[in-house]
VEXDREN-2710 file (C-alpha; in Angstrom, 1 decimal):
% VEXDREN-2710
k/r/px/py/pz
1/UNK/-0.1/0.0/-0.1
2/UNK/1.5/3.4/-1.1
3/UNK/1.5/5.8/2.0
4/UNK/3.6/8.4/0.1
5/UNK/0.6/10.1/-1.4
6/UNK/0.0/13.4/0.6
7/UNK/-3.0/12.7/2.7
8/UNK/-5.4/15.2/4.2
9/UNK/-4.5/16.5/7.8
10/UNK/-6.0/15.0/10.8
11/UNK/-9.2/16.8/12.1
12/UNK/-8.7/18.0/15.8
13/UNK/-11.6/18.3/18.0
14/UNK/-12.4/21.8/19.2
15/UNK/-12.2/22.5/22.9
16/UNK/-13.3/24.9/25.5
17/UNK/-10.8/27.7/26.0
18/UNK/-8.6/26.9/29.2
19/UNK/-9.4/30.1/30.9
20/UNK/-13.2/29.3/30.8
21/UNK/-13.2/25.8/31.4
22/UNK/-11.2/25.8/34.7
23/UNK/-14.3/27.5/36.3
24/UNK/-16.9/25.0/35.1
25/UNK/-17.4/21.1/34.9
26/UNK/-18.6/21.0/31.5
27/UNK/-17.0/18.7/29.0
28/UNK/-13.7/20.1/27.5
29/UNK/-13.7/18.8/23.9
30/UNK/-16.9/19.7/22.0
31/UNK/-16.9/16.6/19.7
32/UNK/-17.0/16.4/16.0
33/UNK/-19.5/18.2/13.8
34/UNK/-20.9/16.1/10.9
35/UNK/-18.5/17.8/8.4
36/UNK/-15.5/17.2/10.6
37/UNK/-16.4/13.6/11.2
38/UNK/-16.9/13.1/7.5
39/UNK/-13.4/14.7/6.8
40/UNK/-11.7/12.6/9.3
41/UNK/-13.4/9.2/8.3
42/UNK/-12.3/10.0/4.7
43/UNK/-8.6/9.8/5.8
44/UNK/-9.1/6.0/6.6
45/UNK/-7.2/3.9/4.1
46/UNK/-9.7/1.0/4.6
47/UNK/-6.8/-1.5/5.0
48/UNK/-7.5/-5.1/3.9
49/UNK/-5.6/-6.3/6.9
50/UNK/-6.4/-3.6/9.6
51/UNK/-3.8/-3.5/12.2
52/UNK/-6.0/-1.0/14.2
53/UNK/-8.5/-3.9/15.0
54/UNK/-5.5/-6.0/16.5
55/UNK/-4.6/-3.0/18.7
56/UNK/-8.1/-2.9/20.1
57/UNK/-8.7/-4.9/23.3
58/UNK/-12.3/-5.6/22.3
59/UNK/-11.7/-6.0/18.6
60/UNK/-13.9/-3.2/17.3
61/UNK/-14.4/-3.4/13.6
62/UNK/-12.8/0.0/13.1
63/UNK/-12.7/0.2/9.2
64/UNK/-16.2/-0.9/8.8
65/UNK/-17.7/1.6/11.3
66/UNK/-15.6/4.5/9.8
67/UNK/-16.9/3.5/6.3
68/UNK/-20.4/3.9/7.5
69/UNK/-19.6/7.2/8.6
70/UNK/-18.4/8.0/5.2
71/UNK/-21.6/6.7/3.8
72/UNK/-23.5/9.0/6.0
73/UNK/-24.9/6.0/8.0
74/UNK/-23.9/7.3/11.6
75/UNK/-26.4/5.3/13.5
76/UNK/-25.4/2.1/11.6
77/UNK/-21.8/3.1/12.6
78/UNK/-22.7/3.2/16.3
79/UNK/-24.6/0.0/16.1
80/UNK/-21.4/-1.6/14.2
81/UNK/-19.3/-0.6/17.2
82/UNK/-21.8/-2.2/19.5
83/UNK/-21.4/-5.6/18.0
84/UNK/-18.2/-5.9/20.0
85/UNK/-18.2/-3.0/22.4
86/UNK/-21.3/-2.1/24.5
87/UNK/-19.9/1.3/25.7
88/UNK/-18.9/3.3/22.5
89/UNK/-19.7/6.8/24.0
90/UNK/-17.5/6.0/27.0
91/UNK/-14.6/4.5/25.3
92/UNK/-14.5/7.2/22.7
93/UNK/-13.9/9.5/25.6
94/UNK/-11.5/7.8/28.0
95/UNK/-9.7/5.0/26.3
96/UNK/-6.0/5.3/25.5
97/UNK/-6.4/5.1/21.8
98/UNK/-3.0/6.6/21.1
99/UNK/-1.4/3.5/22.7
100/UNK/-3.8/1.0/21.1
101/UNK/-5.7/1.0/17.9
102/UNK/-4.3/4.4/16.8
103/UNK/-0.7/3.3/17.5
104/UNK/-1.3/0.4/15.0
105/UNK/-2.7/2.8/12.2
106/UNK/-0.6/2.6/9.2
107/UNK/-1.0/6.4/8.6
108/UNK/0.8/7.0/11.8
109/UNK/4.1/5.8/10.3
110/UNK/4.6/9.0/8.4
111/UNK/2.0/11.4/9.8
112/UNK/-1.2/11.5/12.2
113/UNK/-3.2/8.4/12.5
114/UNK/-6.9/8.2/12.2
115/UNK/-8.5/9.8/15.2
116/UNK/-10.5/6.5/16.0
117/UNK/-11.7/7.6/19.5
118/UNK/-13.0/11.0/18.2
119/UNK/-15.0/9.1/15.4
120/UNK/-16.3/6.5/18.0
121/UNK/-17.5/9.4/20.2
122/UNK/-19.1/11.1/17.2
123/UNK/-21.3/8.4/16.1
124/UNK/-22.2/7.0/19.5
125/UNK/-23.3/10.6/20.5
126/UNK/-25.2/10.9/17.1
127/UNK/-27.1/7.7/18.0
128/UNK/-28.1/8.9/21.4
129/UNK/-29.3/12.4/20.1
130/UNK/-30.7/11.5/16.9
131/UNK/-30.8/7.6/16.5
132/UNK/-34.7/7.5/16.8
133/UNK/-36.3/4.4/18.2
134/UNK/-34.3/1.9/20.0
135/UNK/-33.5/-1.1/17.9
136/UNK/-32.8/-4.6/19.6
137/UNK/-29.7/-6.2/18.2
138/UNK/-29.4/-9.8/17.4
139/UNK/-30.5/-11.9/20.5
140/UNK/-30.4/-15.5/21.1
141/UNK/-33.3/-17.3/22.7
142/UNK/-33.3/-17.5/26.6
143/UNK/-31.2/-20.5/27.7
144/UNK/-32.4/-20.6/31.3
145/UNK/-28.9/-19.9/32.9
146/UNK/-28.5/-17.1/35.4
147/UNK/-25.4/-15.3/35.8
148/UNK/-24.5/-12.7/38.5
149/UNK/-22.2/-9.9/37.9
150/UNK/-20.3/-8.2/40.9
151/UNK/-19.9/-4.5/40.0
152/UNK/-21.0/-2.2/37.3
153/UNK/-17.8/-0.7/36.2
154/UNK/-16.5/-1.4/32.6
155/UNK/-15.7/-5.0/33.2
156/UNK/-18.9/-5.9/34.6
157/UNK/-21.0/-3.9/32.2
158/UNK/-19.1/-5.6/29.4
159/UNK/-19.9/-9.1/30.8
160/UNK/-23.5/-8.3/31.2
161/UNK/-23.8/-6.9/27.7
162/UNK/-22.2/-9.8/26.2
163/UNK/-24.0/-12.6/28.0
164/UNK/-27.5/-11.0/27.8
165/UNK/-27.3/-11.2/24.0
166/UNK/-26.2/-14.8/24.5
167/UNK/-29.6/-15.6/26.0
168/UNK/-28.5/-15.5/29.6
169/UNK/-30.4/-14.1/32.5
170/UNK/-28.0/-11.5/33.9
171/UNK/-28.1/-9.6/37.1
172/UNK/-25.6/-6.9/38.1
173/UNK/-24.9/-6.3/41.9
174/UNK/-23.7/-2.7/42.6
175/UNK/-22.7/-1.7/46.0
176/UNK/-23.3/2.1/45.4
177/UNK/-26.6/3.8/44.8
178/UNK/-25.7/4.7/41.3
179/UNK/-24.2/2.2/38.7
180/UNK/-21.1/2.8/36.6
181/UNK/-18.3/2.1/39.1
182/UNK/-15.2/4.1/38.4
183/UNK/-17.0/5.7/35.4
184/UNK/-19.2/7.5/37.9
185/UNK/-17.2/8.0/41.1
186/UNK/-13.8/8.4/39.6
187/UNK/-13.7/10.2/36.2
188/UNK/-14.9/13.8/36.4
189/UNK/-17.8/15.3/34.6
190/UNK/-15.5/17.4/32.3
191/UNK/-13.9/14.3/31.0
192/UNK/-16.8/11.9/31.0
193/UNK/-20.4/13.5/31.4
194/UNK/-22.4/11.0/33.9
195/UNK/-25.4/11.5/31.6
196/UNK/-23.5/9.5/29.0
197/UNK/-22.7/6.8/31.4
198/UNK/-26.5/6.7/32.3
199/UNK/-27.4/6.3/28.7
200/UNK/-25.1/3.5/28.1
201/UNK/-26.4/1.7/31.2
202/UNK/-29.9/2.3/30.1
203/UNK/-29.2/0.7/26.9
204/UNK/-28.0/-2.5/28.7
205/UNK/-31.2/-2.5/30.7
206/UNK/-33.2/-2.3/27.5
207/UNK/-31.5/-5.5/26.4
208/UNK/-32.7/-7.0/29.6
209/UNK/-29.9/-6.7/32.1
210/UNK/-31.1/-6.6/35.8
211/UNK/-29.5/-4.1/38.1
212/UNK/-29.5/-4.3/41.9
213/UNK/-28.3/-1.1/43.7
214/UNK/-27.0/-0.8/47.2
215/UNK/-26.1/-4.6/47.1
216/UNK/-22.8/-5.3/48.6
217/UNK/-21.6/-8.8/47.6
218/UNK/-19.8/-10.2/50.6
219/UNK/-22.2/-8.4/53.1
220/UNK/-25.6/-8.4/51.5
221/UNK/-24.9/-11.9/50.3
222/UNK/-21.8/-14.0/49.5
223/UNK/-20.8/-15.5/46.3
224/UNK/-21.6/-18.9/47.8
225/UNK/-25.1/-17.6/48.8
226/UNK/-25.8/-16.2/45.5
227/UNK/-24.9/-19.6/43.9
228/UNK/-26.2/-22.1/46.2
229/UNK/-29.4/-20.1/47.6
230/UNK/-30.3/-17.9/44.8
231/UNK/-29.7/-20.2/42.0
232/UNK/-27.1/-18.4/39.9
233/UNK/-25.1/-20.7/37.7
234/UNK/-22.0/-18.4/37.4
235/UNK/-20.6/-15.4/39.1
236/UNK/-18.3/-12.8/37.5
237/UNK/-16.4/-10.7/40.0
238/UNK/-15.5/-7.0/38.5
239/UNK/-15.4/-5.3/41.9
240/UNK/-12.4/-3.1/41.0
241/UNK/-9.5/-1.6/42.9
242/UNK/-11.3/0.8/45.2
243/UNK/-8.8/0.6/48.2
244/UNK/-6.7/3.9/48.1
245/UNK/-2.9/3.7/48.7
246/UNK/-1.2/6.1/51.0
247/UNK/2.5/7.2/51.4
248/UNK/2.6/6.4/55.1
249/UNK/4.6/9.6/55.9
250/UNK/4.4/11.8/58.9
251/UNK/1.4/14.2/59.1
252/UNK/-0.6/12.1/56.6
253/UNK/-3.6/12.2/58.8
254/UNK/-3.8/15.9/59.0
255/UNK/-7.1/17.6/58.2
256/UNK/-7.2/18.4/54.5
257/UNK/-5.5/15.3/53.2
258/UNK/-7.5/13.0/50.8
259/UNK/-7.2/10.1/49.1
260/UNK/-7.9/10.8/45.4
261/UNK/-10.8/8.2/45.5
262/UNK/-12.5/10.1/48.4
263/UNK/-11.7/13.5/46.7
264/UNK/-13.2/12.5/43.5
265/UNK/-16.1/10.4/44.8
266/UNK/-17.2/13.5/46.8
267/UNK/-17.1/15.5/43.7
268/UNK/-18.2/13.1/41.0
269/UNK/-20.7/10.9/42.6
270/UNK/-21.9/13.0/45.5
271/UNK/-21.9/16.3/43.4
272/UNK/-19.9/18.5/45.8
273/UNK/-19.1/20.6/42.9
274/UNK/-22.8/21.8/42.7
275/UNK/-23.8/24.7/45.1
276/UNK/-27.0/22.9/45.9
277/UNK/-25.1/19.9/47.2
278/UNK/-24.6/19.4/51.0
279/UNK/-21.6/16.9/50.4
280/UNK/-18.7/18.4/52.5
281/UNK/-15.3/18.8/50.9
282/UNK/-12.4/21.1/51.8
283/UNK/-12.0/22.9/48.5
284/UNK/-8.8/24.6/49.4
285/UNK/-7.0/27.7/48.1
286/UNK/-3.6/26.1/47.3
287/UNK/-3.9/22.3/46.6
288/UNK/-1.2/19.7/46.0
289/UNK/-1.7/16.4/44.2
290/UNK/0.8/13.8/44.6
291/UNK/1.1/11.4/41.6
292/UNK/1.5/11.2/37.9
293/UNK/-1.4/9.1/36.5
294/UNK/-4.7/10.1/35.0
295/UNK/-6.3/10.1/38.6
296/UNK/-3.8/12.6/39.7
297/UNK/-4.6/14.9/36.6
298/UNK/-8.2/14.4/37.3
299/UNK/-7.8/15.5/40.9
300/UNK/-5.7/18.5/40.1
301/UNK/-8.0/19.8/37.5
302/UNK/-11.0/19.2/39.8
303/UNK/-9.4/21.3/42.5
304/UNK/-9.1/24.3/40.1
305/UNK/-12.9/24.0/39.3
306/UNK/-13.6/23.8/43.0
307/UNK/-12.1/27.3/43.3
308/UNK/-8.5/26.7/44.1
309/UNK/-6.1/29.6/43.3
310/UNK/-3.3/27.2/42.6
311/UNK/-3.1/23.5/41.8
312/UNK/0.2/21.6/41.8
313/UNK/1.3/18.2/40.7
314/UNK/4.1/16.7/42.7
315/UNK/5.8/13.6/40.9
316/UNK/8.9/11.9/41.6
317/UNK/9.9/11.2/38.0
318/UNK/9.9/13.4/35.0
319/UNK/7.2/14.0/32.5
320/UNK/8.4/11.3/30.1
321/UNK/7.9/8.7/32.8
322/UNK/4.3/9.9/33.8
323/UNK/1.6/7.2/33.3
324/UNK/-1.0/9.6/32.5
325/UNK/-2.4/10.0/29.0
326/UNK/-0.5/12.8/27.0
327/UNK/-3.9/14.5/26.3
328/UNK/-4.6/14.6/30.1
329/UNK/-1.2/16.1/30.9
330/UNK/-1.6/18.6/27.9
331/UNK/-5.0/19.8/29.2
332/UNK/-3.7/20.1/32.8
333/UNK/-0.7/22.4/31.6
334/UNK/-3.0/24.4/29.5
335/UNK/-5.2/25.0/32.6
336/UNK/-2.3/26.3/34.6
337/UNK/-1.5/23.2/36.7
338/UNK/2.0/23.5/38.2
339/UNK/4.1/20.6/37.8
340/UNK/7.0/19.9/40.4
341/UNK/8.7/17.0/38.9
342/UNK/11.6/15.0/40.4
343/UNK/9.9/15.7/43.7
344/UNK/8.7/13.4/46.4
345/UNK/6.9/14.2/49.7
346/UNK/8.5/13.4/52.9
347/UNK/5.9/14.8/55.5
348/UNK/2.7/16.9/55.7
349/UNK/3.1/19.9/57.9
350/UNK/0.0/20.9/59.9
351/UNK/-0.8/23.8/62.2
352/UNK/-1.7/23.7/65.8
353/UNK/-5.2/22.7/65.0
354/UNK/-4.2/19.8/62.7
355/UNK/-4.9/21.5/59.4
356/UNK/-2.7/21.1/56.6
357/UNK/-0.3/24.2/56.1
358/UNK/2.4/22.7/53.8
359/UNK/3.9/19.7/52.1
360/UNK/7.5/19.0/52.9
361/UNK/9.4/17.4/49.7
362/UNK/12.8/16.3/48.6
363/UNK/14.2/16.7/45.1
364/UNK/15.1/13.5/43.3
365/UNK/17.1/12.3/40.5
366/UNK/16.7/9.3/38.3
367/UNK/19.1/6.2/38.7
368/UNK/18.9/2.8/37.2
369/UNK/15.8/1.4/35.8
370/UNK/13.5/-0.6/38.3
371/UNK/11.1/-3.5/37.7
372/UNK/8.8/-1.3/35.8
373/UNK/11.5/-0.4/33.3
374/UNK/11.4/3.2/34.4
375/UNK/14.6/4.8/36.1
376/UNK/14.4/4.5/39.7
377/UNK/13.9/7.9/41.5
378/UNK/16.7/8.5/44.1
379/UNK/16.6/11.3/46.7
380/UNK/19.0/14.1/46.6
381/UNK/20.8/14.7/49.9
382/UNK/19.9/17.7/51.9
383/UNK/17.4/19.1/49.4
384/UNK/14.1/19.2/51.4
385/UNK/11.8/22.2/50.8
386/UNK/8.2/23.1/51.7
387/UNK/5.3/23.9/49.4
388/UNK/2.5/26.0/51.0
389/UNK/-0.9/24.4/50.7
390/UNK/-4.2/23.7/52.6
391/UNK/-5.2/20.4/50.8
392/UNK/-3.1/17.4/49.8
393/UNK/-4.6/14.8/47.5
394/UNK/-2.8/11.4/47.5
395/UNK/-3.2/9.7/44.0
396/UNK/-0.4/7.1/43.8
397/UNK/-2.7/4.2/42.9
398/UNK/-5.2/1.9/44.3
399/UNK/-5.4/-1.6/45.7
400/UNK/-8.1/-4.4/44.9
401/UNK/-11.2/-4.5/47.1
402/UNK/-10.6/-7.1/49.8
403/UNK/-14.2/-7.9/50.6
404/UNK/-14.9/-10.7/48.2
405/UNK/-11.6/-12.6/48.6
406/UNK/-12.2/-12.5/52.4
407/UNK/-15.6/-13.9/52.1
408/UNK/-14.9/-16.4/49.5
409/UNK/-11.9/-18.5/51.0
410/UNK/-11.7/-21.0/47.9
411/UNK/-10.8/-18.0/45.6
412/UNK/-7.1/-17.9/45.3
413/UNK/-5.6/-14.5/45.7
414/UNK/-2.0/-13.1/44.9
415/UNK/0.4/-11.5/47.4
416/UNK/-0.9/-8.1/46.2
417/UNK/-4.5/-9.2/47.2
418/UNK/-5.8/-9.5/43.5
419/UNK/-7.9/-12.4/42.5
420/UNK/-5.8/-14.9/40.5
421/UNK/-7.6/-15.4/37.2
422/UNK/-6.4/-16.6/33.8
423/UNK/-5.9/-13.6/31.5
424/UNK/-7.3/-15.5/28.5
425/UNK/-10.6/-16.6/30.1
426/UNK/-11.2/-15.1/33.3
427/UNK/-11.5/-18.5/35.2
428/UNK/-10.6/-18.4/38.7
429/UNK/-9.7/-21.3/41.2
430/UNK/-13.4/-21.7/42.1
431/UNK/-15.6/-23.4/39.6
432/UNK/-18.0/-21.3/37.7
433/UNK/-16.6/-18.1/39.4
434/UNK/-14.8/-15.6/37.0
435/UNK/-12.9/-12.4/37.4
436/UNK/-11.6/-9.5/35.5
437/UNK/-10.7/-6.0/35.4
438/UNK/-8.8/-4.0/38.3
439/UNK/-9.7/-6.8/40.8
440/UNK/-7.4/-9.0/38.9
441/UNK/-4.7/-6.6/37.3
442/UNK/-4.8/-3.9/39.9
443/UNK/-5.7/-0.3/38.7
444/UNK/-5.6/-0.2/34.9
445/UNK/-7.5/1.2/31.9
446/UNK/-11.2/1.1/31.0
447/UNK/-10.7/-0.7/27.8
448/UNK/-8.5/-3.5/29.3
449/UNK/-11.2/-4.0/31.9
450/UNK/-13.6/-4.4/29.0
451/UNK/-11.3/-6.8/27.3
452/UNK/-11.2/-9.0/30.3
453/UNK/-15.0/-8.8/30.5
454/UNK/-15.3/-10.0/26.9
455/UNK/-13.0/-12.8/27.5
456/UNK/-14.8/-14.0/30.7
457/UNK/-18.1/-13.8/29.0
458/UNK/-16.8/-16.2/26.2
459/UNK/-15.8/-18.7/28.9
460/UNK/-19.0/-18.4/30.8
461/UNK/-20.9/-19.2/27.7
462/UNK/-18.7/-22.0/26.8
463/UNK/-18.8/-23.6/30.3
464/UNK/-22.6/-23.3/31.0
465/UNK/-23.8/-24.1/27.3
466/UNK/-21.3/-25.7/25.2
467/UNK/-19.8/-28.0/27.9
468/UNK/-23.0/-28.1/30.3
END
């Protein structure tokens, strides 16, 4: 295939001006117009062997849905995506396409790859806004088998969407009052509007998925109880990684120190950002967030929108080692977030009443690579300094939810507390119990959790129907 021919330039999505968006929680990118989506879709080479599909953890038929956009069949394009991905409007916004499908795009060898995520978002949003009547996809006859899904995050929603189409009676058990898992409590409104999540979940309910809210598996009922007393033939565990990590430094219990989980949950799920909300949150004038991932970017950017005069990221390596998506780092920089790199906290300093007044840090330099392949940060002797602040947010990662392993003793877990499950099929040590997403891998991405959900759904169908 000749890629030397001059190709049209990639179409970027228009965005809110940084000076305006730091004071509101509205979505930052505006999305494509019809003309913009058409222009971007026409850049696709329609490869006979599309490498982009190989780069997608849920194997979306990318060239096929893009061709439907070119043909003006936007609703059909959305439904083509839904053949393999039940959550296209979500994935189009938060998946790291730049390291997956777009990284494989042949146009990226000599220029900009196709903006697959932008196009996915476009046709999913189009279907929601203008798609008309709900159209039921191909559904197999009911097979009489019941499957319980623990958690309504991306892994659980994917399992439910796959299995309900295969004829299973599927019930999702969600511990919180609102379904969506990390999609609703973790990712801010300006990156993923909650109305989008609700619409995607409503689609699954229209397919026949049952949803039990305020149901804590491990307390309300155990996995054994669901299987032995409630008649579930299989259980999928997608309970996520909701246990925050801390640094265990002096002063970390000071008033004004939050885990990113708590800070974002108060804002996102409990709507602390709204004036009408009675959810307490210390908004802070000078906020410091510790960490370099997407959650750290979300926290620092949320602090600005809650009224902080300054919001600072403290990260112990350089920008090159940051695990956050480049787009999220770019947006944070545009919005005026201060980046203190090669910097690591050693203590939280509080006033006489116990409130945070500063974060004591030490400068770092990079040494030899560690187990992650990144160069290990090493403290620089006698380089301590203080950053004045009144709120500190710890965003250095999460641990798996321990409740289900603790109440299901015959499920094997790793030394890190994650459930041990086969990556290829989601099977655990307990018969007809499957697991996937962050409870298996530790905190990872939405699309990887969805990929694990698809793999587990195939195994459940095989084990309950094909093998009987």
